[in-house]
N, C-alpha and C positions, 0 to 999 in steps of 0.2 A: 462508493458514493452513497449507498444506502445507509451504511454505518455512520457516515459523517452527518447525513441529514437527521438520522434518529438521535444521535448525540447532541446535535445542535438544538434540538427541540427538548432536550432533557432538563433544562432549567438551571443548570449550574455549570461552572467551568470544570469542576471535578468530573461530572457526568460526561461532558463533552470530551474531555481528555481520555476518558475510559473508552469511548466509542472510536475516537481517533486511533487509539492503540489497536483496536480491532481492525481498522482500516489498514494499518501498517502490516498486520498479520495477513490480511488479504493480499497485499502486495507480495509478501513472501510466498504465499500459496501460488499466486499467478506465476512468479518466477520459477517455482518448482514445476509447474505444468509446462512452461516453456522448455525447461531442460528435458523433461520427459518427451515432449513432441520432437525436439531436436535429436535426442538419442534414438528415437524410433524413425528418424528421417522423414517426419511429416512436415517439418518446417526447415527452411533454409537457415543454416547457421548464422549468416550475416544478419538476417532479419531477427532471429532469436536474440542475438547480441544487442541489436538496436532496441528491441522491446524491453529487454532486461535493463538496459541503461535508462530507459524512460521510467521503468518501475523503481529503480534505485533513486532517481530524482524525486519522484512522487513520495517515496518513503522518507527521504530527507526533509522534504517540505512539511510533511505531516509531523515529523519529529520536531521541527522548529515551532510549529503551532502548539504542540503539546508542551514543549519547554516554556513557551510564552504563557500558556494558561496556568502552569504550575508555579510560575515565579511571582 
């Protein structure tokens, strides 16, 4: 969310798209952490799957905004 806010205030679509891509990378990092927590049995596998699904959806939505900004 912070990357999106920072990019939104950047003054251009190009700058905004750059920070949105950082947000996508943050989604990937969060998914990695969920896999790690699940592997170490700190997180229920069903819950981890649900959260990864939400992160995938957020990643896709951000990607759509990036495509819109670049078109």
